N, C-alpha and C positions, 0 to 999 in steps of 0.2 A: 432583388425585387423592391426596387426604391418604392416609397409611398407616393402614391398619386391621389391627391385630396382636393376636394373643394370644401372650403370651410363655410358651413352654414350656422350662422348664430341663432340656433335652436337650444332649447332646454334638453340637456343630456342626463341620463341616469347616473346618478354618483355610484361609483364602485363601492362596495363594502368590505373591500379586503384590507385587513389590518396590516399594516406595515412595520417591520421591525419591532413587534412586540416580544416581550420577554417570554422565553420558553421555560416555564418551570415544571414542565413534566419529567424531563431527563435530569438526572442529577450524578454527581460524581463525589464519591468519598475520598478523602486524601490519601486513602491507601489502596484505591482501586486501580485495576489496569484500564487502559482507555483505548478508544479507536484511534485510526490514524486520521491525520488531517484531510480535508477533502480531496485534494489532487492526488495524494499518495494512494487514499482508500480507493478512489476510481482506478487508478493505475493497476492496483493490486487485482481489483474485480476483473480488469480487462485481460490480464495475463491468464492464459491457459496452462495447465499443467503440461509441461515440455514432455512430449512423448518421445520415446527413445528413436533416435535418428539411426535407421539400419542400413541406408543406402547414401554413399556419396558419389555424385555425377560430375564429371568434368565435361563442359562444352565448349565448342570454339566457333560454332556458327549458329545460325537461327534454327534451322531444322533440327538440329541437336537439342537446342533450348527447348524448342517447342514440344518436341516428344518427350523429354524429360518431365516437363510442367503437366503434361496430360496423364502421368502415371499416378494412380490412386496408391500412393505410399509415403510412409515417412521418409523424407530424404532432403539432404543438403545439395544444392545445385551450385557448383563452382564454375564461375565464367571466366574464360580467358579475357584479357583487356584488349577489346577490339571492338569494331563497329558491327553491330547484327542488324542487317537489313530485313525488315519484315516482309515476308512474302505471302502470308495468310494469318488471320487472327487466330491466337490460341485459345480455345474453349477448354477449360480444365473443370472436370467434376471430382471433387476430393471429400472423402469422407473420414473423420477421426483421425486425422493426420496432421503432422507438423511439417510444413514445407519451408525451407530457408533457401534464399537465393543470394549468394554473395557475389556481387557485381564486379568487384575488384577494379572500379573505374572504367567498366565497359558501357557501350553506348546503344540503346535500342533505338533504331531509326525507322519510323513509319513511311519514310518517303512521300509524305503528304497524301498517301493513298489508303493506309490500312489503320485499323483498330489494333491494339497489341493484345490485351489479356483481359478474359473474363474468367473468374475464379468462382465456381458455384459449389458451395461447401455444405458441411453439415459438421459442427465440432471441430473444424479445421482452423489451424493457425497458419498464416502466410506472413514470412517476415522477408523483406526486400532490404538489402544493404549496400551502399556505395554503387548506385548505377544512375545512368542518365537515361531518360526517355522523352524522345523528342520527335517531332513532325508527324504525329498520329492524325488520323481523321475519325470523325464520329462514325459508331456504329449504330445503324437504325434500330437493331434490336436492343442492344444494351446502353444507347443513348450517352456513349461517352468515347473519347478518343483513345485514352491511354490504358486506365485500368478500372475494371468494373468488378465489385466484390459483392456477393450475396451470402448470407449465413456464414460469415467468416471472421475471425480476429485477424485485422490486418495491422501490421507494424511497419513502418517505413522509416529507415535510418539513412541519413545522407544520400537521399534520392533526389535527382533534380529533373523537374519536369519542365520542358521548353518547346513553345510553339505547338501545343496540342490542340487542335481544332475539335471542339465537342466537349472539352473538359480534360482535365489531368486524372482526378480519381472521382469516382461514383459509387457510393457504397448504400446498401440497404440491409437491414437487420444484420449489421456487423458493427463491432467495436473496432474503433481506427485509433491509432497513435502515430503521429509523425513527430520526428525529432530531427532537428539540424537538416531540414530539406529545403529546396528551393524551387519556387514556382515562377516561371517568368514567360511572358507573352503568350499565355494560354487563353483560349476563346471559347465562350459557351453563352447560351441564352441565360443560364443562371448556373452558379457555382462553377466558374471557369476553372479555379483551382481546385476546390472540393466541394463536392455535393454529397450530403447524407440525407437521405429520405427514407424514413422507417415506415411510412404509410399508416402509421398508427399511433394515437396519443398514449397508448398503452405501452408503447416500446420501453425496454430497459437498457438500451444500449448506450455507450458512452464514447465521446470523441475527444481526443486531447491532441492539441496542435500546439507544438512548443519550440522554441529556439530555431524558428524557420523565417525564411524570407520570401516575400511576395512581390514582384515587381513586374509593372506594365501588363497585368491581367485585365481582360476587358470584361465588362459588365460585372455581374456579381462575382466577387472573387471566392467568397466562401458562403454556401447556403446549407442551412441546417433546419431541417423540418422533423417534428416528433422524434427528437433525440432527448433521452433521459438528462444526461449532464454533458455539457460542452465547455470544455476548458481551454481556452485560448491565452497562452502566457509566453512573454518574453519573445515576441515576434516582431518583425519589421515589415511594414506594408509601404511600399514607395512606388508612386506614380501609377496606382491602380485607377481604374475607371469607377464611376459612381457605384454605389450599392457595395461597398467593400464587404460588409458582414451582415447577412440576413438570417434572422432567427425566428422560427415560427412554432409554438406549441412546444418550447423546449426551455432548458434552464442553463442559460450561458453565464459563465464566470470569465469576464475579460480582464485581464490584469498586466501590468508591466509591458504593454505593447507600444510600439511607435507607428502612427498613421501620418503619412507625410506626402506632400507634393501631389496633391489631387486637383486636377484642373477639369471642370465639367462645364460645359457650355451647351445649354439646351434653352434657347430664349423663347421658344414658342410653346412649351408644356409646363405644367405644374410638376414639380418633384418635391422630394423631402427626404431626410435621413440618408444622405449620400455615403456615409461612412458606416453607421450601425443601425440597423432596422429591427426592431424586436416587436412582435406581434403575439399576444396571447403567451407570453413568457415570463418567467421570474428570472431577472437580469441584474448582474452585479458587473459595474463598469468602474474599476479602481486602478488608480496609479498608472494612467496612460497619458501619452504625449500625442497631441494632435496638432500638426504644424503645416502651414503654408498650403492651406486648402481654399480654393477659390470656385465658387459656384455661380453661375449666370443662368437663371431660368425665368419663366413667366411669373410663376408663383412659388413660394418656399413654404413648405410645411415641415419646419426642423431641419436646418440645413445639415446637421452633423449626426444628430442621434434622435431616434424616435422610439417611443413606447406606445403601444395600443393594447388595451385590454389585458393588462398583467400588472407587474409590478417592477420597479427599478431603483436601484441604489447606484448613484453617480459621486464618487468621492475621490478626492485627491489627484484630479486630472487637470492637465494643463492643455488649454486651447489657445494656441498663439497664431497670430498672422492668418485669421480667419477672415475671408472676405465673401459676402453674400450680396448678389445684385438680382433685383427683381425687374424685369423689363414690363409687366403689365401696367396697364393705366386704368384707373378709375372703374373698376369692376370687382364683384365678390371674389373671383378666382385669382385675382393679382394680389401682391403684396408678399410680406414676410410675415409668418406666423411662427415665432421661435427661430431666430437666426442659427442657434446651437442646438437647443433642445426642444423637441415637440413631444409633450406628454398628454395622452388622452385616454381616458377610462383607466387609467392606472394611478395607484399609489406610488409615491416616489419619495426619495430622500436625496438631496443634492447638497453636499458639503464639502467645504474645503478645496473647492477648484478655484482655478484661475481662468477667467474668460477675456480673452485678448480678440475681439471680433469687430469687424466694420460691415455696416449694412447700408445699402443704397437701393431706394426703390419708391414707388408711388405711396406706400403704406407699410408702416412698420408695427405691427400689434405684438410686442413681446419682441423687441429687437434681439434678445438673447434666449429667453425662455418663454415658451407658451405652455400653459397648463389648463387642462379642462376635465372636468368631471372626474375628481379624484383628490385625494388629500397629499399635499406636497409640503415636506420639511425642508426649508431653504435656510442654510445658515453658514456662517464663516467662509463665505466665498468672496472672491475679489473680482469686480467687474471693471474691465477696462473697455467697454463698449463704446464705439463709435457710430451715431447715426448721422450719415452724411447726405446732403442733397435729398433729403426725403422730404416729401410734401406733408405727410400727416404722420405724428409721432404717438404711439400708444403704449409707452413704458418699456423699459428694459425688460420686465416681466410682465406678462398678461396672464390674468387669472380668471377664468370664465366658469361659472357655475362650478366652482371647486372651493376646496378649503385651502389656504395657504397660511402655513406656520413659518413665520420668518423673522430673522434677527441676526445682528453681528455680521452683516454683509457690508463690504467696502466699496461705494461707488464713486469714490473721490477723483477717480481718472476717467469717468465716462464723459462724452462729449455729445451733445445734442444740437444738430444745425438744421432741425425740421422746421418747415414753414409754418406748420399748424400743429399745436400740441393738444391731444385729446385729454391729457393729464399733465401736470406739472411735477407728479411724484414719479419715482422711479418704477413703481407698481401700477398696472392699469387693471382695475377690478371690475369685471363685468358679472354682476349678479353672483358673485362668490362672497366668501367669507375669509377675512384677514385675522391673523392672530400674531401679536407681537410676542416673541419668545426670547429667551436668552439661552446662549449655547455654553457647554463647557468643552474645553479642551483637555483630552487625556493622554497621557503617555505612559507606556508600560514597557519595561525593560525586563529581560529575562536572560540568564545564561545561554549564550549561543551553543555551548557544547557542555555536557555534563553527564557524569555516569549514573546509571540507575541506583536506586537507593539512597543517594545523596539528597541533600536539602537544597532546593533551588531558591535564591533570594530573588523575589519579584519586586521590582520596584516601580512605584506608581506616582505620578504626579498629575494634579488637576488644577487647571487655571480657567479664569474667564477670558472674555474676548481681549482684555488689556493685558492679559499674560500675568494677571495677579493671582496668586494662589487662593483657593476657596476650599473651605470645609465641606465635605461631602461624603456620601456613602458609596463603597465600591464592592461589588462582588466579582469573584474570579470565575472564568470557564476555561476549561481544557478540552479542546476539541468540542466545544459547544455545550458540554455538560458541566452543570454549575458544581463547584468545589464545596464539599460538605465535610464536617468534621466526623470524628470516629463515632459521633452519637446520631449522625444523620442529619444535623443541622446546617442550614446554609452559612458558609462563613461569611460575615459581613464586617468590611473593614471600614472603620469611621476615621476618615482623614482629618487631621487637624494641621492647619497651615498648609494644606494642599498635597501633603506628601506622606507616604508611609511604605514600609517594606513588609512584605508577607513571606514567610519561610514556607514554601510548598515542599512537603516530604514526597519523595520519589519512590518510596518502597512499592514495589509491585509494578512500576512501570516499564513497559516494554521498550526496547531500543528502536526507537523511531524518531520522527520529527513531529512535534505537537504545536498545535496553534494555542497560545496563551491570550486569552481575552480579558481585559478589565472593563467592567460596565459601570458607569458612574450616573447615580440618579441622585438629583436634589430637587426640592421644591422650588418652583419658579425657573427652573431650568430644563431643558430638553434633555432626554436620556441619552447618554453619549458612551460610545465604546471605542476601544482602540486593540489592535491584535499585533502580537509579535510571534515569532516562531522560537522554538526550543529544540535542539536535538539531545536525545538521550541516548548515551551510548551504553553498550553492553558493560557490565560490572565485572568484577573478579571474585571468585571464591576465596575464601580464607583458608589456611591449612585445616585440615580436619584429621591430622594424622593419629593414629591409634594402632597399638600392636594387637595380634592376636596370640595367646598363649593357650594352647589347647592340644589335644591329640587328634590323630586323624579319625575322621568319622564322628567327632564329637559334635553335639547340638550346642551352638552358642548363640548369645544374644547381643546384637549391637543397638545401642540407645544413644544417639548424638543429636546435637543440633548444629545445623549447617548455618554459618554466617559469611558475610563477605567481608572484603578487606577493610571495610569501614565500622565493622561491629554489628551491621544490621542483619537481623535474622532473614535467610533466604525466603522470598515470596515464590508462590506457584509451585509447579511440579519440577522435579529435577530428576533426571535419570542417573542412577549409580551402579557402578559395576566395580567389584573386587575381584582381582587377580592374585593368586599365590602361586609362585613358581611357574609363571605362565599359564597357569590353568584359571578359567573364569569360575569362582565359586559362588558367586551371587550377582544377579541383577535385580534391581528393585527401583521404586519411585520414592523419592522424599518428597513429602507434600508440606507446604510451607515452612521448609527447614527442618521438619521432623524426620529423622532418619532412624527408623525402627525396623529391625528384621531379626527373626528368629529363624536359623536354619542349620541344617546339617553339613559339616565339612565333608568333601569328598576323601577317597583315599589319598593321603599325601605322605611323602617321605618324611622321615623324621629330621629335625635339625633347623637350623635358622635359614629361613626362606624369604626371597624377595617378595613383597607384597605391593600391590599397585591398586590405589583408590582413585577411580575415575569419576569425575563429576561431569555430566554431560552439558554440552552446550544447548541452550535454549534461546528464546527471544529476549532474555534478560541478562544472561552470563555466558562469558566464553568458557569453553572447557578447560578444566584443570585435572592434572594428573599429579597424585601425591604420592610419593614413595615412602613406604614404611617397611615393618618386618613381622613376619609371622613366626612364632616358635612353635615347631611341632614336636611334641614329646613322643617317644615310645611308650606303651602302657603293657603292664603285666598280663599273664595269659593264665586263664583258669582251665583246668583240665578235669574232665570227668571221664571214667572208663566204665563199660558195661561188665557185669559179673558173668563168668561163664563156669560150666562144669564139664570135664572131660576125663578120658582115661589115658594112661601111658600108652603111645603108639597111635593114638588118633588124632585127627585135625582138628583144630579149634580155631576160631577167629575171634580176635580182641579188637574192639572198636573204642577210640577215645574221640571225644568232642573238645576241641579248643576254641574258646571265646576270649576276645578282649575283656579285661576285667572292668574298665570304665565305660566303655560304649556298648557292652554285651553284644559286640558284633562278632562274626565268624573270623577265625583267623584264615586269611586268604592264601597264605604261601609259607614257605619255609620247609626244611627237611627234619625228618624224625627217624629214630630207631627205637626198638622194643628190646627189653631185657627180662629174662626170667630167673629170678632169684639172683640177680647181678650178672648174669651172663647174657650176652648180646645174642638175640635170635636171628636167625637167617630168614630171609624172604624167599618164596619160591620164584623161580625163573619162569620163562615161558615154555620151558621144555619139561617143567615138572622138577627140576632140580633145585637145589637150594644155593642161595648165594647171599654173603654178607655185604649189605648195601645200605644205603638211605633211601627213603621214599619221600615225595611231596605231599605236604597238607593240601587237601582239596576240600574247598568251602567248609573249612572248620573241622574236617573230619581225618583222623589218622587211623589206619587199620593194618592189621597183620594177620594172616593165616599160616600156622605153623603146626609141626607134629609134636605132640607132647613127648618130650625125651624121657629116657630112663632116669635122668638125674633129678627129675620132678619129685616131689614129696608127695606122699598121700595126704591129703587134706589141703589145707590152705597153702597157696604159693604166691609170692610177690611178683607183680607184673611193674615194670618201670618203663615209661616213655621219656626219652630225652629229646626235647624241641630245641633247634638252634636259632629260632627267631627269624625275623625279616626287618624291613624298613621301618614298619609300623609297631610290631610286636616284639616284646623282649624274649629272650631265651627262657625255657623252662624245663624243669624236670619234676616228674611226679610218679611217686610210687604207691601202689594199693595192692592189698590181697584180694584180687578179684577172679583168680582162677583156683578152683577147687577141683583137686584130681581125686578120682574114686578108683577102687580096685575093679 
């Protein structure tokens, strides 16, 4: 959707959006955990919880593939490596499922007749791996040739889209990630490779396109409408037609891409922004390369990048071999308004770019940049602009009804061969405000990789435009949150001679990649910031070996402080398990390194037992298993017997209760006998006879029923119980005069 504009020199209303203001609402204490960087955070939000794959289906022809995809089920579809000729479009309705298609190098061929796939979902994830989709045709109903997705999370990995008429991918209300994909010779009126239209400015969906290649696609290559976040990183765009990227009502972040070999010849119409066109969007365009781009048109409103009614940050980009030619003559619609950038009703920051561009035409108003109705901060750029065979020259930068804060730009390699000069300055100001400012250059370095809980040395250097060090004040941000000390005060670094090192404690940092940003402020200079990345790795627990010396079923207390191998107290929650003799005796959670637990040991055999202490893996530390020893002692046994009265020849029952002396728990096993005045008593067998044997203790109770013999004495008689013990309890013998025999 290239911008087609007629430039009218009328008063425009200045936008009131403040650009790149310091956000002092959110803050970060030095020992706090942090969020992820923007891209990884979005990637995490896009990913759905993988539902269990219950079905694996192998297919070898298109009918089998189409039938499998229309099943409303969690499944993995494995394709045989062959060509699948589409015989009819596949319409799949899927709810609450995870569908994976492993292409294994297979080819889907629409035979220039058929649309391929429409996936209509709800809480559904569709992942396509290692597949080629080619020669599809536009579906009137779903407005795309290859894939249409609605209410789906769509992941494309190593998928090649070639010669699809009506476009390759069209999504709505869908999170999309493409990685290592190729889009070649696809055609559509908009979004020939990717079209994402959420139909609502309240949409929360995200689009990530990375590590992919776009070649010879016609018209708009990627169109993004009403998308929450659009991440475009590390891609190559080669020989695509005009309107490579269009973003409307979205938040694009475009970094580390290459745009090259674009040739557009439209001599009878006005166009603008043939590479990146942003409307009503908050845009970041950083560290990209734009090379060998040629545009011939009647009139130009921003040859390469445009931003209307939003905000835009253009930094660290290289524009090389850019040629803009206007064919119009002597009217308001002809001419060049911003050979590279056209900014209207947008606040902008344009810094540290290289502009190597040539313009030719009847009128050049801002041969490189045209800015209207907004505030632009322009600094540290290198302009190598050549104004060739142009009748009227009106500045390298044109500023109309806008505020331009500028300084430290290099114009030494600019060439002006215009016949008429509206200005002799590099800046043509039309009812605007010019402010000369100075710029700082800030460099920040952090460890590329470091373990959590260590201290990261953050090196900062600040210089002026002549690369001389300057004294200034710097604050640090981690993932956008201002670093504060333990008292909640912002850490302010006062640089002397332009350099300092700040030791950032990483206690509590999760294992992930962080953006480390240094922000420099100094009176008389523009606020400047620089960002680097630092990957925090999972740390290692230190040994917390200890022994348990107790009896079975004893209540014990563990009170320890968990530390890492660097001696730092562990932050956050740590799951802890203790096993003795292969049996789990404790599961608990240590909070901020405090392991405190009071618990009762289960029944355990006596002796020296192997003990295993397991510190669980979390987002900061890897799992650690510590081997130790538990010494379990046997304990003495207390015995009490009930008193009974009987007569010779009659049956009597004697009951003894056996408890462990230390834990006061019932003795659970072991054999026993009873004696009367030193003579062993027989037990009754099942037939009423008598037998001399042992019986087992049951739940702490030993019992015998016997006939009082003639040998018993009238009066008190001694009853003895002899218990042989078990793995928990010692043997015991107890005698007491508990039987009274009467006449």
